[in-house]
DRENMAR-889229 format. One record per residue: x, y, z of N, C-alpha, C, O in turn; residue number from 1; residue in one letter. Coordinates in pm, 1 decimal, always signed. Example, Ala and Ser with C-alpha at 12.3 -4.5 7.8 and 13.67 -1.06 7.14 Angstrom:
! residues 2
n.px  n.py  n.pz  ca.px  ca.py  ca.pz  c.px  c.py  c.pz  o.px  o.py  o.pz  seq  type
+1319.0  -569.0  +780.0  +1230.0  -450.0  +780.0  +1320.0  -330.0  +780.0  +1423.6  -331.9  +846.5  1  A
+1285.0  -225.0  +708.0  +1367.0  -106.0  +714.0  +1290.0  +3.0  +787.0  +1340.9  +113.8  +803.9  2  S
END
This chain:
! residues 55
n.px  n.py  n.pz  ca.px  ca.py  ca.pz  c.px  c.py  c.pz  o.px  o.py  o.pz  seq  type
-1215.1  -3889.4  -768.7  -1186.2  -3923.3  -634.6  -1237.2  -4074.6  -582.9  -1180.0  -4138.3  -494.4  1  M
-1339.1  -4112.9  -645.1  -1380.4  -4241.3  -601.7  -1292.9  -4364.3  -666.5  -1253.9  -4468.0  -612.8  2  I
-1274.6  -4312.9  -810.3  -1166.9  -4399.0  -868.5  -1039.7  -4415.7  -802.4  -981.5  -4522.5  -821.1  3  A
-980.4  -4318.5  -720.0  -875.8  -4349.4  -660.3  -881.5  -4416.5  -529.4  -776.5  -4463.7  -485.7  4  S
-990.3  -4427.1  -460.6  -1011.6  -4511.8  -334.7  -1015.1  -4674.9  -407.9  -954.1  -4767.2  -353.8  5  K
-1078.9  -4690.9  -511.1  -1113.8  -4814.1  -552.9  -984.0  -4859.4  -581.2  -951.9  -4972.9  -546.0  6  I
-890.3  -4772.6  -650.8  -790.1  -4833.7  -711.9  -669.4  -4864.0  -548.9  -593.0  -4958.1  -527.3  7  K
-694.8  -4760.0  -477.0  -599.5  -4791.8  -334.6  -655.8  -4920.7  -274.1  -571.3  -4991.2  -218.9  8  F
-773.5  -4962.4  -273.5  -831.4  -5083.6  -219.9  -798.4  -5181.4  -289.0  -761.9  -5277.6  -221.5  9  A
-796.1  -5198.5  -421.1  -751.4  -5308.5  -492.6  -618.5  -5332.1  -485.8  -578.8  -5448.5  -480.8  10  A
-514.5  -5206.8  -484.4  -382.1  -5243.1  -431.2  -354.4  -5305.1  -297.3  -273.7  -5395.5  -275.5  11  S
-430.8  -5245.4  -211.7  -396.3  -5310.8  -75.3  -446.1  -5433.5  -62.6  -383.7  -5515.4  +4.8  12  L
-556.7  -5465.3  -119.5  -584.6  -5635.0  -123.1  -508.3  -5704.3  -202.0  -509.5  -5826.2  -185.3  13  Y
-437.4  -5657.6  -289.1  -346.7  -5735.6  -373.0  -217.0  -5751.4  -292.3  -159.2  -5859.6  -302.4  14  A
-166.9  -5660.6  -217.0  -66.1  -5665.9  -135.0  -69.3  -5769.6  -7.4  +20.4  -5841.9  +36.0  15  L
-203.3  -5751.3  +36.8  -244.6  -5848.3  +138.1  -234.8  -6025.2  +92.2  -182.3  -6119.4  +151.6  16  M
-310.2  -6018.4  -38.8  -302.4  -6146.6  -99.1  -144.0  -6210.6  -108.1  -105.9  -6317.4  -60.1  17  S
-78.2  -6127.9  -171.8  +75.3  -6158.7  -184.9  +131.0  -6207.6  -49.9  +198.8  -6309.9  -40.8  18  I
+99.2  -6130.2  +52.8  +199.2  -6144.2  +166.3  +148.6  -6276.8  +213.9  +227.5  -6365.3  +247.2  19  S
-15.9  -6296.7  +219.0  -43.2  -6420.4  +261.4  +7.3  -6550.6  +210.1  +29.8  -6652.6  +275.3  20  F
+22.2  -6529.1  +74.4  +70.2  -6641.6  -16.8  +210.1  -6670.7  +21.3  +250.8  -6786.8  +16.5  21  W
+297.4  -6559.7  +64.1  +450.7  -6564.4  +82.3  +455.3  -6644.4  +206.4  +518.5  -6749.1  +220.4  22  G
+382.1  -6585.2  +295.4  +399.1  -6646.4  +444.8  +355.1  -6787.7  +462.4  +392.5  -6858.4  +556.0  23  I
+270.8  -6826.7  +364.2  +191.2  -6962.2  +383.2  +300.4  -7104.0  +390.0  +299.0  -7205.2  +460.1  24  S
+392.2  -7055.0  +281.0  +505.3  -7165.7  +282.9  +590.7  -7173.3  +384.9  +629.1  -7280.6  +431.4  25  F
+628.8  -7052.5  +429.7  +708.2  -7085.6  +549.4  +648.9  -7099.5  +678.4  +727.8  -7126.7  +768.8  26  V
+541.7  -7088.6  +704.9  +450.7  -7093.4  +811.1  +409.7  -7263.7  +792.0  +406.2  -7331.1  +895.0  27  S
+386.3  -7315.0  +689.6  +339.2  -7461.9  +691.7  +474.6  -7555.2  +703.4  +466.9  -7673.0  +738.5  28  T
+593.2  -7494.1  +672.1  +710.5  -7590.8  +705.6  +750.0  -7589.0  +847.5  +819.1  -7677.9  +897.2  29  K
+697.4  -7467.9  +924.1  +721.9  -7463.1  +1062.4  +628.7  -7535.6  +1128.4  +668.7  -7601.8  +1224.2  30  A
+504.4  -7539.0  +1097.7  +383.6  -7601.7  +1164.9  +386.9  -7763.5  +1134.3  +330.2  -7847.3  +1204.4  31  V
+462.6  -7790.5  +1018.5  +444.7  -7950.9  +998.3  +523.4  -8012.1  +1095.9  +491.4  -8127.8  +1123.0  32  L
+627.6  -7959.2  +1161.6  +699.6  -8035.4  +1284.9  +581.8  -8059.0  +1413.2  +582.8  -8158.0  +1486.3  33  D
+509.3  -7977.5  +1420.1  +410.2  -8003.5  +1528.7  +277.9  -8053.3  +1474.9  +210.5  -8099.7  +1566.9  34  K
+226.4  -8058.6  +1374.4  +91.4  -8114.2  +1337.9  +90.6  -8204.0  +1238.1  +186.2  -8205.1  +1160.4  35  L
-1.2  -8282.0  +1224.2  -8.8  -8380.9  +1106.7  -62.3  -8317.9  +984.5  -153.3  -8235.9  +997.1  36  D
-19.0  -8345.2  +874.3  -41.6  -8270.5  +747.9  -208.2  -8268.8  +716.9  -254.1  -8180.8  +644.1  37  P
-277.4  -8350.6  +764.6  -424.7  -8369.0  +732.0  -488.1  -8269.9  +830.1  -584.4  -8206.7  +786.6  38  Y
-451.0  -8248.3  +948.4  -508.8  -8145.6  +1045.2  -462.2  -8005.1  +975.8  -556.9  -7928.7  +956.7  39  T
-347.1  -7961.2  +938.7  -310.8  -7850.2  +870.1  -398.5  -7845.2  +761.2  -460.1  -7739.1  +750.9  40  L
-420.9  -7931.9  +676.5  -517.7  -7917.3  +556.4  -629.9  -7851.6  +596.4  -660.7  -7742.6  +548.1  41  L
-710.7  -7921.3  +701.4  -829.2  -7897.6  +751.2  -826.4  -7746.6  +804.5  -904.9  -7664.3  +757.4  42  V
-734.1  -7712.4  +903.5  -736.6  -7595.2  +940.5  -712.6  -7469.0  +847.9  -754.6  -7359.0  +883.9  43  L
-643.4  -7485.6  +725.9  -599.9  -7406.4  +615.9  -736.6  -7412.2  +552.6  -768.6  -7299.6  +514.5  44  R
-819.3  -7493.8  +530.2  -947.0  -7492.9  +449.0  -1031.2  -7423.7  +543.9  -1102.2  -7335.3  +496.1  45  F
-1038.7  -7445.6  +672.6  -1143.2  -7348.5  +762.1  -1118.3  -7226.2  +754.6  -1205.3  -7140.7  +737.8  46  G
-992.9  -7203.0  +766.6  -984.0  -7032.3  +770.8  -997.8  -6977.8  +630.2  -1029.9  -6859.5  +619.1  47  I
-978.2  -7046.7  +527.3  -1010.3  -6996.5  +389.2  -1154.1  -6986.1  +365.5  -1206.4  -6899.9  +294.9  48  G
-1219.8  -7086.7  +433.9  -1374.0  -7096.7  +437.4  -1427.2  -6976.2  +499.1  -1507.9  -6900.0  +445.9  49  A
-1377.5  -6964.5  +612.8  -1435.2  -6839.2  +684.7  -1411.3  -6698.8  +607.7  -1500.1  -6618.3  +579.6  50  L
-1292.2  -6687.6  +583.2  -1278.5  -6560.2  +492.9  -1378.9  -6551.4  +364.9  -1447.2  -6453.7  +333.9  51  F
-1371.8  -6672.8  +300.2  -1483.8  -6663.4  +192.0  -1631.2  -6643.3  +238.1  -1708.4  -6581.0  +165.2  52  Y
-1663.4  -6683.5  +331.7  -1786.2  -6667.8  +389.4  -1826.7  -6549.6  +430.3  -1935.7  -6508.5  +390.5  53  W
-1755.2  -6479.2  +509.0  -1721.2  -6351.3  +556.9  -1762.9  -6248.1  +449.0  -1852.7  -6166.4  +469.1  54  Y
-1688.9  -6256.9  +327.0  -1705.8  -6174.6  +209.2  -1777.9  -6233.0  +122.5  -1802.9  -6177.5  +15.5  55  Y
END
């Protein structure tokens, strides 16, 4: 029972990672029309640091 929960959680996290990875290319292209590339870099790093710090 516990092994199946761990397997489901791992699959869910993998799916979320793949989704964020795929969306990032499309959203970066759209946001670059509005923001400076360095600003976008800092924002992405900040969001990633928050997720890393939270977990």
